[in-house]
Each structure stands twice: as C-alpha cells, then as structure tokens.
N, C-alpha and C positions, 0 to 999 in steps of 0.2 A: 251422277255421271252415267253415260250410256254403258250398257253391259259389254264388256270386252271379251274377245275370243282368246283362247290360250296362246296363239301365236302373237297376238297383239300385246298381251301381258309380257311375254318374253322379250318382245321388241322394245317395250318401254324400259324394262330393267336393263337390257343391254345398252340402250342409249344413255341411261343415267350412270351406268358403270363407266362408260367412256368419259362422261363429263366430270366425274369425281375420281378418276383414276389416281391423280396425284395425291389426293387425300388418303386413299386406301393404301397407296404405296408407303406414305409416311407412317400409317398405322402399323404396317408390317415391319418397317425398320425399327420402330419403337418397341414392338413386341420382341424383336431379335435382341435388342438391348436387355430387356427384362429376362429373357431366357439365357443370357450370358453366352451367346454364340461366340465361338472362338475368334479372337481378333486376328486379322490377317494384315500384314504390312504389304501394301500394294505399291508396285513400281509406278512412280508418277508419269513415266513416259508411255508405258504399255498398258498400265492398269491391271497387270497380272500380279498374283501373290509372289513375293520374294521368297525363294526357297533356300533352305539350308541355315536358317537363323531361328533362334528361340522366339516364341510369341507368348506374351503375357496378357491375360484377360482379367480385368478388375471385376470384383463382385459388387462394386459401388452401385451400379444401376439397380440391381436386385434388392439390395438392402435399403436403398432410398425408397423404392416403390413400396416395399413391404412395410416400412415405417409409416408412410403416408396412408396406406390402405388400413393399417391397424388403427390409426387415429380416426379415420372415417368410420370404421366399424364400431369403435368405442363411443362415438358421439351419440348422445342420448336424443332419441326422437320424441319431441313434444308435439302431440296431436291434440288440438283443442277445438271446441265449438263454443264460442263466447255466447253468453246469455244476454237477452235484451234486458236493459235495466228497468224499463217500465212498459207495461202493456204487452201485446203480442201473445206468443204461445208460452206454454209452461216450460220451465227450465228442465224438467225431466225429459222432454222431447230432444233437447240438445244433448243431454247426457246419453240418451239412447243412440243418437247419431255418432257420438264419440265411440261408444262401445261397439257399434257396428263396424266402424273403420278399424279399430284396434283388433277386433275379433277376426275380420277378414284378412288383415295382414298376418296375423298369427296362423290362420288356417293355410294361407298361401305358403308361408315358410315351412309348415309341416309337410305340405305336398312336395315342395322342392327337395326337402331332405329325403322323402320317400323315393323321389326320382334320382337320388344320388347326385344332387346338385347342391352347391352352397346356398345359403339363405339369400333373400332378396338384397339386404343391405350389403352383404359381402360381395355379391356380383356387381352391384352398382358402384361400390368403392373401387373394385378392380377396373371396370370399364372406364369410369371417369378419370382414373389415374393413368393407366397404361395405354389404353386405346385412344381415349378422347373422341373427337368427332361428334357424330350424332348418336347419343346413347338412347336406346329405346327398347320396347318389347311389347308383348301382347298382354291385355288386361281384360278378362271376361269372367262373367258369372255363367257357369255351364250347368245344364240340367243332365242328370243321369237318367238311365232308363227307368229307374224306380221313382222318378219324380223329385228326388233330393237334389240339392244344389251344392256345387263345390266351386272354390275360388281358383281361377287360373291366372296367375301373374307370372309370366315367363320372360325373363330378360333375354335379349338377343345380342349376339356379337355385333358390335357396330360395323365391323368390316363387311358384313353381309346384309345390311339393311339398305333398302332402296325406297324412295319416297317421292311424292309430288305434293306441292302445297296449293291450296285454293284460297278463297277469300277469307275463310274463318279457320284456317289451320290445315291439317292434313286432308288431302283429297283422296289419296290412296297410299298404302304402304305394303311392301312385299319383303319377305325374308327368304333369301335364296341360299340354300346350302346343298352340299352333295351328300347323298345317302346311298348305302349299298342296296342292291335289289332285294336282299333278304329282309332288310329293315323296312323297305317300301311294302313288301308283301305282308309283313306283320302289322303295319300301321293301317294300310289302306286296302289290303286284300287284292292287290293288283300284281300280276307277274310281269316282269320286264324281260322280253325275249331278246336274246342276242346282245350285241354291243351297241353302243351309241357313238356316232361319229367315228366308227372304226376302232374304238377303244374297248377294252374289257371293262364292263360296268362293275364287276366285283372288285377290281383293282383300283379303278379311278373314280368310281361312284357315278351317280346320276344326279344332275342338277334338278332340284325340287323347288318350285316357286309357290310359296304360301302367301296368297294375295288377299288383301282386305280393302274394301272401300266403305262408304257410309252405310251400305245395306247388306252386302253379302261377303262371304268368304269362300274361296275356291282354291284348290291345290292342283297344279298342272306340272307336267314335264314336257319335254319336246315331243310333240306328236301324240300326246295322250293326256287325258284328264283323270287325275287320281281322286278328286273330290268334286262333286257337282256343286254349282252355285247354291249356297245355303245361307239363309238369313241368320246373322249372328246375334240379333236382338239388342244391339247397342244403339243409342240414339245418334252416334257419330262413329267415326273410325275407332275400333276398339284397341287402340295402341297409344302408348305414351312415347314422346320423343322430346329430347332436350339437347340443345347445342352447348357443349361444355366450354367454359371460359367466357371472357368478356369481348373477344375480338369478333366483330361481325364480318360478313362476306364483303371484301373490298375489291373494287375494280380500279386498276391502276394502268396508267399509260406507259409506265417505265418497267413495271415488273409483271411477269406473267405467272400463272399457276398459283394465284392467291387463295384458291380453294383449300390448299393444304395448310394454310394458316388458321383456318376456322376449326374451332374445337381442339386446341392444342392439348397434348398430354403433359405430364409433369416433366418430361425431358426436353421441353421446348428451348431452354437456355443452356442445356448441359451436353448436348450431343457432341459438339466439337471438342469440348474439354475432355470427355471420356476418351475420344479417339487419340488426342494428343497425349493424355496420361498413359494409355495403353502402349503407345509407341515408345515413350521414354522408359517405361518399366520393362518393355521387351528388350531394349538395348542394354539396360542394367542386368537383366536376367542372362543375356548372352555373355556379358563380361564376367558375371559370377560363375557361369558354367565353364568358361574358359580357364578360370582359376583352378578348377578341379582337374582339367585335362588340357594343358597348354599345347600349343603347336610346337613341333620340333623340326629341326633340320638334320638331315643325315648326309654327311660328307663322305664320298668314296672316290676312287680313282676315275671310274667311268661315269659316275653320277647316277647309276642305276640301282644302287643298293636300297633295299627296303627291309623293314624290321618284321620278322615273323612273330616276335613276341610283343606283348603290350608293355611298354616301358614303365607304365604307371602302376602296374600290379606290384604289390609288396613282395620283395625278394626276387624280382625278375632278373635274369641274367642275359646279357646281350653280347654276342661274340662279334668282335670287330678285328679286322685285319690292320696291318700297319698302314697308317695314313688315313684311316677311316675315323669318323667322329660323329657323335650324336649330341646335339645341344638344343635346349628349349629356346623358343622364339622370344619369350618374355611376355609379360602381361600388358594389355592395353589399358589405358586410363580414360575416364570420362573427362570431357572438357570442364574447365573450371567453372564455367557459367551454368553448368547443368543444374546444380542445386538451386541457384537463384531462379532459373526458369521453371523448375518444378514447383517452387514456392508460389510463383505467379499463377501457374495452372491450377494448383491446389486451392488457392484463394478464390479464383474464379469459379471453381467447381462448388465450393462451399456456398458462395453467394448465389449460385444458380440452384442449389439443392438445399441441403441442411448442414448446419455446422456440426462439428464432431461432438460438441456438448449435447446435442439432441440424442445421441446414441449412448449417453452415460459416460463419455470419456471426459470426466471432470477431475482435475488434479487438485482442486481447492474448492472451498465453499463459494457459491455464487452470491453476489449481492442482489438486493431487490431490483436495482436498476438493470443488472445483467439478465435476470429472469424475465423482466418485462420486455427487454429488447429481444431476447430469444423468442418469446411468445409472439411478438409482432412479426418476426421473420418467418416463423412457422405458419402463422395465420395468412400471410401473403400467398402461400402455396395452397392451403386448405380452403380458403374462402370461396374460390370459384367452384371447387368440387362440392363443398357443402351446399352452395346455392343450387347447383345442378341437381343434387339429390333431393333437396327440399322441393324443387319444382316437379321432380318426378313423382314423389310421394303425393303431392297435391293433385297432380293429374290422375294418379291411380285411384285415390279415395273418391274423387269426384266422378270418375268413370263408373266405379262400383256402385256408388250411391244412385246415379242416374239410371243405371241398368236395373237396379233393384226396384226402383219406383215404377218401372214399366208395367208391373202387375202380372208378369208371367211366371213369377217365382213364389213358391210357398215360403212361409215364415222360416227363417234360418235360426238355428241354435248356435250361438257363438260364445266363446270364452276368452279370457285373458285378464290383464290387469288394467284397470281404468286409470284416469288421470290422478286419482287420489291414492294410487298404489294398492287398491283393494281388488281382490280377485272376484270375477263375476263369471257366471255361466247361466245364460238366459236366452229365451227365444225372443227375437226382435222381428216385428212385422213391418211390412213396407208402409202401412198407414201411419205409424208412429213417426216416421222420418220426414213426412211431408211438411212443407212450410217451416223449415227450421233454418237456423243461421248457417253461415258458411264455415268451411273448415279453415283452420290456421295450422300451418306446419312449420316447425322450427327444429333444426339440428344443432345441438349445443356441443361443441368440442370439449374434450377433457385434456387441456393442455397445462403445463406447469405454470404455477402462479406464485407470487409473493404474498402468501396468506397473511403474514403478520402486518405488512404494510396496509393491505386492504382492510383488515379488521380495525387497525388503528385509525385509518382515515374515516371509516364508517362511524366509529365512536366519536371522533372529533366533530363530524358534521351533525351528530345527534345531540351533542351536549348543549347546555345552556337553557334558559327559559324559552327561547325562541330558536328551534333547530334551523339550521341553514337549508336542509333538504328534508323532504318527507320520507317516511320509513320505506314505502314501496320503491321510491327512486333509489334509496341507498341500497336496498337488497338487490335491485335489478342491475344497477350500473357499477356499484362499488364492490359489493360482495359477490356478484355474479351468480346469484341463486337462480335455479332453473324455473321455479314456479313460486313467485313471490306471493301471489294471492293465497295459495294453499298454505304457505308458511305463516302468513298473517292470520288466517283462520285458526291454525294450530296454536299460535301464541295467544290469541284471544280465549280459546278454550282452556289453555293452561292457566291464564289469569283468572278465569271464571272459577276454576277448581280451587284456587288458593286465596282469592281476594277476601272471602268471608269465612269466619271460623266454622259456621255450620256447613258450608260447602266443602271445606277440607275434611271435616268429620264424616260427611256423607260419602265423599270419594274414598276415604280410607275404609269405611264400613262396607261399601259395595265391593272394593277390592278384596277384603278379607272374606266376604261371603262368596265371591266368585272362586277364590282359591280353596274353598272348603273349610276355612277357619271360622266356624260359626261362634266359637268362644270369643275370638277377637271382635267379630261383628257385633256380638251382644254387648261388649264393653263400649264400643263406639256408638251403638244405638242408644245406650243409656245416657252417655254424655250428650249426644245430639238432642235427645228429648229434654234433658235438663236445660240445655242452652235455649232451645225453642221456647220452653215454658217461662224462663226468665225474661226473654224478650217480649213474650205475650203479656206478662204481668206488667212490665215496664211501659208497654204501649197502651195499657188499659183494655186490651182485648180479652183478658181473663180477670174476673173480679178479685180484688184483694181480700185478704182474710178480715174477719170482723174487727180485730184489733188494729188493722192497718199495717202498713209496712214498718218494719223496724228501722233502727238507725243504720243498719247495714244495707238498706235497700230492699226491694221486693223479695219475698221468699216464697217458698211453696206453701200451699194451703195446709193447715195442721191436720185436717182430717185424712190427708193422703200420706202423711209422714208416719213412720213406725214409732213405737213407744220410745225406743232408744234415742231417736232424734229429738224427742220432746223432754228428755231427761228422766223418763219413767223407766225403772228397771223392768225387764221382762218377767212375767209371772211364770214360775216353773210349772204350775198346774196347767196353764193355758198354752205353754210352748209346745210346738209340734216337733218331736224328735226326727220326723221324716221316716222314710221307709228303711227297714232293716235290710241292708245290702252289704256285700263284702266290701272291705276298704278298697278305694281306688275306682269304684264303679260310679259313673256319672249319675248325677241326680236326674231322675226321669223328667223329661220335658225341658231340661236346662239348655240343651243344644239340639233339640229335636226340630220337627217341622213347625212348631208353634212360632219360633223366631222368624222363619221365612213368611209365615202367614201374617204376622204382625207387620213386617216390613212391606208386604204387598198391600195390606189394608191401608197403610199410610201412604202408599204410592211411592215408596222409596226404593223398591226393588221391582223390576218388571216381572210379570207372571211367567 
C-alpha cells in the first residue's frame, strides 16, 4: 500500500472507529459488568436513576468470568510439528522447529512478566472472555543494539485495535491508546508542548497511533511524528488478529448495528438476566432494610410534631402530650409470585452461564451422566474461546518462524520443555528450520470427567481376540489423553524392559548402578551373565562340554567352574585367605571401578 501521512493514518482510524462504535460500546458495557459497577434502578419514563432506594449488585458476572478465564488458562497447550513418515527431511529438523516455538513463547512470557503484565495465555483468556470482538496484538522478533534478539509478543486491548483487510488478510493495523506526555518523552524522547485540543495532556493524555502495514511501522500523534517510518522486518503485517465466536458479520434488512454481534463475549446471553436479577434483589434488600427501621406515623393536634429522638435506639424515651401518638407503619411484603419469577430468572441465568455445580455447590455425589452433561454445558462456553486462542497461537508461531528465516537474526539460544516433557536449552539456527512441516496447535481443556466410566468403556473396547477399536483411537477419544503417540512409545518401552528376563535383569542392574548401589549391580550382573551363557549354550553359539549336556540341560563348561561346584573340596594349602583387613572392610575390587569397566566393556553401561 502507498506510504501514508500522519494525518491520513489518524483519518483512517477515526473512520473505522465510527464504523465500529456499536461494537466498542458493547465491549465497554461488558467490562462494566465484569467490574461489578453499581446497579442503578432507572426510571422507565425519564431514564434517570431512582433515588432513595437500596441497590443490590450481584457478583455473578465477575465469578462467572473468572471461572471461564481460569479454565482457559489451565488448558494445556499442545504445540506439535508432525514428522513425514517417508522421505523428506530429518525428524530432528521438526523437533528443532517445535523447540523454537516453545522457547519463543517462554521467552515472551518472561518479558511480559518483567513488564509487570500477565502472561500471554492469561491475557488472551481475559480478552476472549470479557472483551470479545477482534482479539489481537503485536508479534515481532526485535534486535537489540548489541545484536541479540528478543521476542516481542504484546497483546492489545481489543477496544483500541483498528484494522483494514486486504486480499490475503490484514492490510494494516493500528493500536491507538492515550499516554501521558511524560510517558511519551520516556519512550520516544519527544516533548509535548502545551495542551491538545484545548485539554490538559497530563490529565487527559495524548492519543498515540502505533501503525503497522506490510513493510513499515511508525508512531504518530496529532500534528507530530514520534517514530519515523521503520522497516519491521516481517514478511507481512506483524500482528495477529482473531474474531472471537462463530457469528460472522451479518447484513440485515430489518436489524441495524449487527457489527456489535460479531465477536461476542461470554455475557452474550446473560446481560438481561443480570439486570432483572439485580432489580429483584434490590427490592428485597429495600424490604429487609425497612424491617430494621420501619416507617412511623406521628399523630398530634396540629400535625406538626416531629421526634427529636430516634425511636429505634434501645432505651429511647419519647415525650408525648395528651392526644399525641407514635405508631409504626408496618412491614411491606413481596408479591406472592416473586419467588416463582426469581426461579425463572435464576434458571435462565444458569443456562446462559454456568450451573451452580460448576462452582462446587454439590449437595450429593454426581452420577456419570450428570458429570458428562455438566461437561457438555461448559464446553459450549469454552469451545469458541479455545478455538480463538488456538488460532492466535498458530498465527504467532508462524509469524515468528517466518521472521526468523529472513536471515537478519543471529542464532537464538532458547529453553523450555519440549513435547516429550524434557527440558532443553540449546542454540537453534535459522537454517535448521527451513523446509520443515507445519505447526499444529491444540488447547486441551481440563474439565471434570467421569473417569470410571471412561476407563471401563476403554477396557471393554479392547477386550477379546479382535478389539473393536485400535489403541490410539481408544486413548484419544475415550480416555482423552493429550498425546497418545507419546503414551504409546512409553508403553512399548515399558514392555521392552519387562518382556525378556535378561532385559529385566539389565534394567535393574543399570538402575542399581545409577543409584550408586554397585553391590546390587554386581549381583544382577552375575545373574545376567549366567542367563546369557545358558541361552548361548542352548542355541549352539557356545560349544558344549566334552561330556555333552547332562540330563538337566546345558550347563557351564567345567573349566570355568570352581572346585566346589564340581564336588571337589577346596585345598587348605591352595586356598587364598585374602588380604588381612579389619572386619567389615570391603574386599578390594569387589565394589570398585572394575565392575563399571566390565559393564562398559560388555556395552551394558554407557561410558
């Protein structure tokens, strides 16, 4: 696109702000619900707040949002690069691509924490739940002055994101927020003189436009440029953006303002029920408050008498003349239909949000059917948010990968835990990531499940000479394991360690040697060698003794057996008493380095 001037950028943003004002107004009203702003009973005729009555504000919007946000944050991020089954590149290249993405996301989270901001997943969970709309942010690899590289993944508030779409996605994106002149001076070294539009900039802030297109980034304010056009180095607009929810932009001939239905928040079906619930609870609060201090009537001759003392204070004395009287007005009662109506509103609120059982309010043990039904109801709320976050993570890792392959960055040292849950810290060069497979991103929610039913169903499907379903399908769809292939490899390794007797002996010997128990390792080494020798004799790989095998099967060669094993008593003259050492001292060489050397010579223990 052609290079835009600062006033043209501001004009584009102002125009899009006017076009999407209904959407931004809805975002602000939803955020007001989350903040638990005080409920005001408005007069239906004038629209003004009704004064003199109690107001009740429910905490349900905040607790509902926090519950959904916590589930989204706890969802496990599975980031994979599948390998080609035949031909193509080496699998280690795909593993390196996985580690690159995992390390970059970890480095970005560390930077956000240093900037006193929540981690990336936490911010995405909040914006997709409370704000909705178009969730996005900046995603860049940035060079420092010393040539090193850091990962900049900065989520933006959807309320202040402005954008334009081209044929292949974003044409440009701009993040407009207000900043104090002192903050502008610290970030850009520019001093803002005087006020802006007749307002005090220190009090009201200055609108700062951070603009990105496919080539450059520039920062402007009204009448001034804070950052000159600078190439950002990304092959496309360095920003990720996702529309939350399943509703597309609809054009209707009967309804106007459909832009506000795009990217709905979690409050899309509960805004009206919250308002009705707060109104009824405010009326109940007013009646309860009146029970503490009822209205009274004061009867006097001229009707002008008032009480100087509070008649509700314990021990209060009221002086009355003849013919004067003080009487309470009596308590007001709720309409008989109030309870039924509140039940209807409460039921609609639960169907639009979460049932009370999701918060742990369970008076009895839930059945498996109830747990599965509860899970389905929760997933209907989480599904669109999880999908949006998956799309965001996929855009982020692809942006970082494509920028890194540009060749302008030195090899980065990254760390984290790979897909096999093993910690890594290594330097990854751009050349290793070329011509690799594509990323796959999955967020798996951690919701309540009926574990016993799932395990029983999986066992039934696997029983019999011909299982109904293969193991991978059972682990994926019935047990809900997050990485079935990794579990399959672990099971095969476990079977390999236990299937053969010599494999079991070898595993136990290595474990004892690793833990420093060389005495135990020597015992298992002796048993292992005896077993191997027996199999070699049985297979003919070792020549039998001249007398041939006995009735008990192949035995060890007699020349290698001690005299005691052949029935010959040891000769006292030829027996070696061993070194004269104090009692309890280990025999020299029995548990020394000779054992490790023998194991290494046989290839049983790594050097």
